[in-house]
LOLUM-252239 format. One line per field, with one value per residue (C-alpha): x, y, z; residue in three letters; chain. Coordinates in Angstrom, 3 decimals. Layout:
// LOLUM-252239
X: c(X/...)
Y: c(Y/...)
Z: c(Z/...)
type: c(ALA/...)
mol: c(A/...)
***
This chain:
// LOLUM-252239
X: c(0.000/0.988/2.978/1.428/-0.302/-1.280/-0.479/-2.046/-0.929/-2.392/-0.949/2.559/5.457/5.031/2.164/-1.346/-2.391/-0.068/-0.701/1.127/-0.811/0.234/3.105/5.392/7.898/10.953/10.113/12.488/11.560/13.097/12.499/13.982/15.675/13.295/10.284/9.728/11.462/12.822/9.501/7.789/10.156/9.469/5.714/6.039/7.357/3.714/2.749/-0.584/0.933/1.213/4.020/6.117/5.381/6.090/9.499/10.311/9.581/11.647/14.464/14.467/14.836/17.374/19.535/19.150/18.580/20.894/18.402/19.548/17.646/14.408/11.192/7.669/7.470/10.015/7.374/5.731/8.522/6.371/3.134/1.931/3.490/5.061/2.176/0.167/-2.477/-0.990/-4.016/-6.171/-3.346/-1.961/-3.375/-1.954/-4.050/-2.867/-4.502/-2.588/-3.868/-2.664/-4.188/-6.248/-7.203/-7.269/-6.529/-7.196/-5.128/-5.549/-2.886/-3.030/-0.030/-1.072/1.222/1.766/4.432/6.913/10.559/11.589/15.032/15.734/12.664/9.680/8.537/5.816/3.226/-0.480/-2.407/-6.109/-8.290/-11.145/-13.346/-10.648/-7.941/-4.785/-3.810/-0.099/0.454/3.965/5.872/9.367/10.954/13.744/13.986/16.336/15.335/13.446/11.744/13.943/13.389/13.077/14.861/18.421/19.123/21.790/25.344/24.384/26.686/28.576/27.579/27.857/24.134/24.916/26.587/23.481/21.251/23.499/23.646/19.895/18.486/21.119/24.009/21.827/20.300/22.936/21.074/20.434/24.010/25.295/23.050/24.332/27.926/27.100/25.496/28.415/30.744/29.534/31.595/34.053/34.784/36.940/34.647/34.365/32.468/31.296/31.966/31.891/35.355/36.380/38.655/35.724/34.196/31.851/29.316/29.608/26.735/29.204/32.047/33.106/32.227/35.109/35.308/37.236/38.480/39.613/42.876/44.300/44.132/43.831/40.288/39.693/37.047/34.107/35.016/38.257/36.446/35.200/31.916/30.441/30.850/29.569/26.561/25.647/26.133/23.848/21.126/21.248/21.072/18.112/16.381/16.832/15.491/12.411/11.524/8.033/7.726/8.911/12.238/12.984/16.435/17.434/19.950/20.598/23.519/25.480/28.902/28.670/31.041/29.419/31.404/29.646/26.078/25.339/26.453/24.840/21.398/21.433/22.300/19.701/16.850/17.473/17.793/14.722/12.714/13.720/12.734/9.642/10.735/9.143/11.708/11.262/14.494/15.382/18.172/19.376/21.872/21.164/23.752/22.110/18.787/20.405/22.028/18.793/17.153/20.012/20.066/16.350/16.805/19.190/17.501/17.845/16.428/13.482/11.059/11.360/10.364/6.651/7.416/9.543/8.265/9.729/7.869/8.741/7.702/6.534/5.514/2.490/1.527/-1.943/-2.947/-0.602/0.461/3.315/2.195/3.744/3.899/4.240/6.192/5.979/9.191/8.264/7.630/10.783/12.814/11.564/12.274/15.847/16.511/15.161/17.067/13.812/14.416/12.683/14.104/11.813/13.002/12.346/9.136/7.450)
Y: c(0.000/3.675/5.440/5.205/8.222/6.424/3.099/1.193/-2.084/-4.103/-6.987/-6.618/-6.912/-4.182/-2.541/-3.458/-0.568/1.783/4.255/6.809/9.599/12.171/10.050/11.631/10.227/10.859/9.787/10.022/7.952/8.956/8.097/6.728/3.337/0.367/2.497/0.473/2.264/-0.916/-2.660/-0.025/-0.818/-4.530/-3.958/-1.954/-5.076/-6.167/-7.363/-8.345/-11.684/-13.825/-15.849/-12.713/-11.433/-14.790/-14.945/-11.369/-12.044/-15.212/-13.448/-10.775/-13.462/-15.669/-13.207/-9.810/-10.771/-13.779/-16.317/-19.916/-23.211/-21.372/-23.122/-21.915/-20.753/-18.055/-16.322/-15.344/-12.754/-10.631/-10.916/-8.461/-9.138/-12.309/-14.314/-15.630/-18.265/-20.883/-23.109/-20.590/-19.106/-15.605/-12.655/-9.313/-6.622/-3.910/-0.950/0.682/3.857/5.759/8.667/6.282/3.398/1.825/-1.850/-3.905/-7.049/-9.591/-12.270/-15.398/-17.633/-21.147/-23.376/-26.776/-27.791/-28.302/-27.345/-24.334/-23.365/-20.073/-19.664/-21.962/-23.545/-25.874/-23.997/-23.989/-20.762/-20.233/-17.179/-17.425/-14.433/-12.091/-13.618/-14.804/-17.994/-18.828/-22.460/-23.431/-26.244/-27.542/-27.371/-24.983/-22.667/-19.773/-16.145/-15.450/-12.177/-9.135/-7.841/-4.019/-3.491/-2.462/-3.337/-1.843/-2.970/-4.726/-3.182/-5.316/-8.834/-10.899/-10.515/-6.951/-8.319/-10.226/-7.242/-4.952/-7.362/-8.009/-4.550/-2.004/-3.386/-4.326/-0.846/1.517/4.695/3.552/2.338/5.737/7.454/5.177/6.005/9.716/9.570/7.613/10.476/12.215/9.664/8.381/11.505/9.719/6.736/5.843/2.554/-0.446/-3.979/-7.518/-9.001/-9.920/-12.717/-14.708/-16.855/-19.062/-18.290/-14.610/-13.726/-14.174/-12.294/-8.983/-5.689/-3.542/0.234/1.731/5.300/8.112/8.708/5.194/2.124/-0.149/-1.147/-1.818/-3.867/-1.865/-2.964/-1.002/2.343/2.161/1.842/5.127/4.255/0.731/2.005/4.517/1.935/-0.498/2.105/3.205/-0.414/-1.101/2.037/0.769/-2.673/-1.150/1.347/2.718/0.928/1.558/0.897/0.729/1.676/1.200/3.688/5.345/7.327/4.256/4.048/7.542/10.263/13.573/15.341/13.168/13.664/16.503/14.604/11.456/13.040/14.846/11.681/9.500/12.014/12.771/9.122/8.045/10.933/10.013/6.353/7.215/5.204/5.956/5.895/5.110/5.775/5.577/7.507/8.619/11.097/14.804/15.937/13.693/15.455/18.882/18.182/16.701/20.059/22.061/20.016/20.539/24.288/24.534/26.167/23.143/20.809/22.871/21.072/18.026/19.823/19.108/15.377/15.230/14.131/13.375/10.945/10.970/7.773/8.374/5.771/7.706/7.387/8.636/6.197/3.428/3.049/4.111/7.225/8.594/12.397/13.715/16.870/18.439/19.907/23.379/22.049/19.920/22.925/25.101/22.396/21.925/25.673/26.058/23.042/21.250/17.574/15.486/12.107/11.249/10.750/14.185/14.512/11.578)
Z: c(0.000/-0.222/2.497/5.947/7.427/10.652/12.278/15.169/16.736/19.611/21.632/20.232/22.695/25.336/23.453/24.494/22.289/20.430/17.655/15.525/13.832/11.217/9.907/7.310/4.843/7.040/10.593/13.531/16.588/19.917/23.548/26.749/26.972/26.850/25.948/22.770/19.891/18.331/18.975/16.832/13.961/14.333/14.392/11.181/9.451/9.156/5.693/4.192/3.204/6.369/4.800/4.447/7.943/9.529/7.915/8.873/12.547/12.591/10.761/13.468/16.135/14.429/12.561/14.184/17.822/17.707/19.053/18.585/18.581/17.890/18.811/18.215/21.826/20.989/18.886/22.165/22.263/19.972/21.930/24.567/27.974/26.576/28.008/25.077/25.588/23.330/23.576/21.776/19.742/19.920/18.049/17.110/15.463/13.105/11.415/8.583/6.960/3.914/2.045/-0.074/2.210/5.658/6.201/9.319/9.790/12.552/12.684/14.795/15.371/16.372/18.415/16.869/19.395/16.616/16.425/14.350/13.142/11.408/9.217/8.898/5.643/4.437/6.464/5.785/5.599/5.978/6.287/8.765/9.479/8.268/10.480/8.769/10.556/10.537/11.401/12.362/10.686/11.303/7.878/6.998/4.044/3.258/3.570/0.351/1.267/1.927/5.453/5.269/8.550/9.410/13.050/15.253/14.430/11.183/8.625/6.131/5.187/2.030/1.345/0.297/-2.821/-3.836/-3.089/-5.103/-8.049/-8.136/-7.461/-8.442/-10.482/-13.463/-13.678/-15.039/-14.096/-10.512/-10.199/-11.345/-8.789/-6.029/-6.916/-6.992/-3.539/-2.087/-3.030/0.123/2.091/-0.557/-2.663/-5.278/-5.897/-9.591/-9.649/-7.637/-8.763/-7.476/-6.934/-10.512/-9.301/-7.917/-10.649/-8.621/-5.884/-6.714/-4.374/-1.520/-3.185/-1.620/-3.261/-4.485/-4.886/-7.816/-7.418/-9.671/-7.803/-8.075/-10.258/-7.238/-6.278/-2.594/-0.762/0.552/4.077/3.782/3.906/7.487/9.327/8.092/4.412/4.959/6.913/4.220/1.465/3.234/3.788/0.141/-1.066/1.231/-0.050/-3.612/-2.671/-1.014/-3.719/-3.139/0.230/3.790/5.495/9.232/10.577/14.214/15.683/12.333/13.755/14.935/13.309/11.802/12.997/13.915/11.171/8.576/9.854/7.427/4.311/5.683/6.152/2.800/0.942/2.636/2.390/-1.274/-2.307/-0.312/-1.762/-5.317/-4.846/-2.763/0.273/3.645/6.465/10.172/12.083/15.772/17.474/20.926/19.534/20.146/17.596/15.013/15.665/15.485/12.137/10.782/11.546/10.059/6.864/6.266/6.814/3.873/0.844/-1.443/1.259/2.520/0.209/2.493/5.702/5.253/5.052/8.221/11.650/15.056/17.324/21.015/22.785/26.356/28.915/30.136/33.839/32.906/30.167/31.383/27.786/25.548/23.700/20.508/20.595/17.053/16.224/12.793/11.438/12.675/16.198/16.042/14.857/17.715/20.288/19.079/19.016/22.568/23.861/24.716/25.437/22.794/23.730/26.618/30.167/31.632/29.632/31.343)
type: c(MET/ALA/HIS/LEU/THR/SER/PHE/THR/VAL/GLU/ASN/PHE/LYS/ARG/PHE/GLU/HIS/PHE/GLU/MET/GLN/ASN/ILE/GLY/GLN/PHE/ASN/LEU/ILE/VAL/GLY/ASP/ASN/ASN/VAL/GLY/LYS/THR/SER/VAL/LEU/GLU/ALA/LEU/LEU/ILE/ASP/GLU/ASP/PRO/GLU/VAL/TYR/LYS/GLN/ARG/LEU/LEU/THR/VAL/LEU/TYR/LYS/PHE/ARG/GLN/PHE/THR/ASP/ILE/THR/ASP/SER/TYR/LEU/SER/TYR/PHE/VAL/TYR/ARG/ASN/LYS/PRO/ASP/TRP/GLU/SER/GLY/MET/GLN/MET/ARG/PHE/MET/LEU/SER/SER/VAL/ASP/GLU/THR/LYS/ASN/LEU/SER/ILE/GLU/PHE/LYS/ASN/LYS/SER/GLN/TYR/ILE/ARG/ASN/VAL/VAL/ALA/ALA/SER/GLN/PHE/ALA/THR/ASN/ASN/GLY/ILE/ASN/THR/ILE/GLU/MET/GLY/ASN/SER/TYR/PHE/PRO/GLU/ILE/TYR/PRO/THR/PRO/TYR/ILE/PRO/LEU/PHE/LEU/ALA/TYR/GLU/HIS/LYS/LEU/THR/LYS/MET/TYR/SER/GLU/TYR/VAL/GLY/MET/GLU/THR/LYS/LEU/ASP/ASP/GLU/LEU/VAL/GLU/HIS/LEU/LYS/SER/ILE/ILE/PRO/THR/ILE/LYS/SER/ILE/LYS/VAL/ASN/PRO/PHE/VAL/THR/SER/ASN/ARG/ASP/ASN/ALA/PRO/LEU/PHE/ILE/SER/ARG/THR/ASP/THR/GLU/THR/ALA/LEU/PRO/LEU/GLY/PHE/PHE/GLY/ASP/GLY/ALA/ILE/LYS/LEU/PHE/ARG/ILE/LEU/ILE/GLU/ILE/ALA/VAL/ASN/LYS/GLY/LYS/ARG/LEU/MET/ILE/ASP/GLU/ILE/ASP/ALA/GLY/VAL/HIS/ILE/GLN/ASN/PHE/ARG/LYS/PHE/TRP/LYS/THR/ILE/ILE/ARG/PHE/ALA/ALA/LYS/LEU/GLU/VAL/GLN/LEU/PHE/MET/THR/THR/HIS/ASN/TRP/GLU/CYS/LEU/GLN/VAL/PHE/LYS/GLU/VAL/LEU/GLU/GLU/PRO/GLU/MET/GLN/GLU/PHE/GLN/ALA/LYS/ALA/ARG/CYS/PHE/THR/LEU/ILE/ASP/SER/PRO/VAL/THR/LYS/ARG/VAL/GLU/ALA/VAL/CYS/SER/THR/PHE/GLU/GLN/PHE/GLU/THR/ALA/ILE/GLU/ASN/GLY/THR/GLU/LEU/ARG/GLY/GLY/ALA/MET/ILE)
mol: c(A/A/A/A/A/A/A/A/A/A/A/A/A/A/A/A/A/A/A/A/A/A/A/A/A/A/A/A/A/A/A/A/A/A/A/A/A/A/A/A/A/A/A/A/A/A/A/A/A/A/A/A/A/A/A/A/A/A/A/A/A/A/A/A/A/A/A/A/A/A/A/A/A/A/A/A/A/A/A/A/A/A/A/A/A/A/A/A/A/A/A/A/A/A/A/A/A/A/A/A/A/A/A/A/A/A/A/A/A/A/A/A/A/A/A/A/A/A/A/A/A/A/A/A/A/A/A/A/A/A/A/A/A/A/A/A/A/A/A/A/A/A/A/A/A/A/A/A/A/A/A/A/A/A/A/A/A/A/A/A/A/A/A/A/A/A/A/A/A/A/A/A/A/A/A/A/A/A/A/A/A/A/A/A/A/A/A/A/A/A/A/A/A/A/A/A/A/A/A/A/A/A/A/A/A/A/A/A/A/A/A/A/A/A/A/A/A/A/A/A/A/A/A/A/A/A/A/A/A/A/A/A/A/A/A/A/A/A/A/A/A/A/A/A/A/A/A/A/A/A/A/A/A/A/A/A/A/A/A/A/A/A/A/A/A/A/A/A/A/A/A/A/A/A/A/A/A/A/A/A/A/A/A/A/A/A/A/A/A/A/A/A/A/A/A/A/A/A/A/A/A/A/A/A/A/A/A/A/A/A/A/A/A/A/A/A/A/A/A/A/A/A/A/A/A/A/A/A/A/A/A/A/A/A/A/A/A/A/A/A/A/A/A/A/A/A)
***
């Protein structure tokens, strides 16, 4: 569906009921530790296809959260209070709204007391009264659906080569744009290529960067965490063209001196490919530079699409509330030194 304008989830992790209203294209999510910022990103992985959503959740557990020997009981990790009634299944409810439509999804995971490793296959799906029922099997299959989520500390991995080859490398115009955007971090970059000396299993071959100032191409990993982080984000934006992408701790691995170039590059590329971003951060300098970048004359067109959501564990409602700031409100708060990241606001 089109970009979200509002999002509601019930019975997901610490959220009995959680909603975000007035969502933009570029959404910062801030708040105190353990208030649920990462949980929001995981909830936003919801997909209308239960097969896709099931794999995304299990990928989060196995690959991103380093769970091992996964059994179906581990899926209770995603259910409110971690106390699902497995006899009757566990249900999570979602409401996704865009400018054109609103969709309500209710997903029930049924316990079959079977053993699960990595991602489950050979599952049966049925729709009963509008509820997508995901029945767990014990077969293994590789990750076949890209997970639009960049977790903390995930930077370089061999899958980047496959993603680059499939989604970017075959499109000359997009490849040229990627190279142009990477100049913000690697000024002399000329081209990107898969290691030419690898002739088999090229999906696992390292990516090399050619530069204008030398004939020697170097592996992407040589250029440091900031370059790798930006490369990964740009690749994921290309993969998720016209969809949404979630990024946890977007500032991690990026030096403060690179924040300005970093934000400009990401915002421009996401805008061009119509990707909706949801990004968490704790970093005050990262927020400041985000504001400053959008104040620049050539970037002001993106102000209306920018939002900052502060998650607050409200003592009144006994729920986590998402307080939305438009860019103008966000700008004023930053200029006045108003704390946007929770804690003192509770």
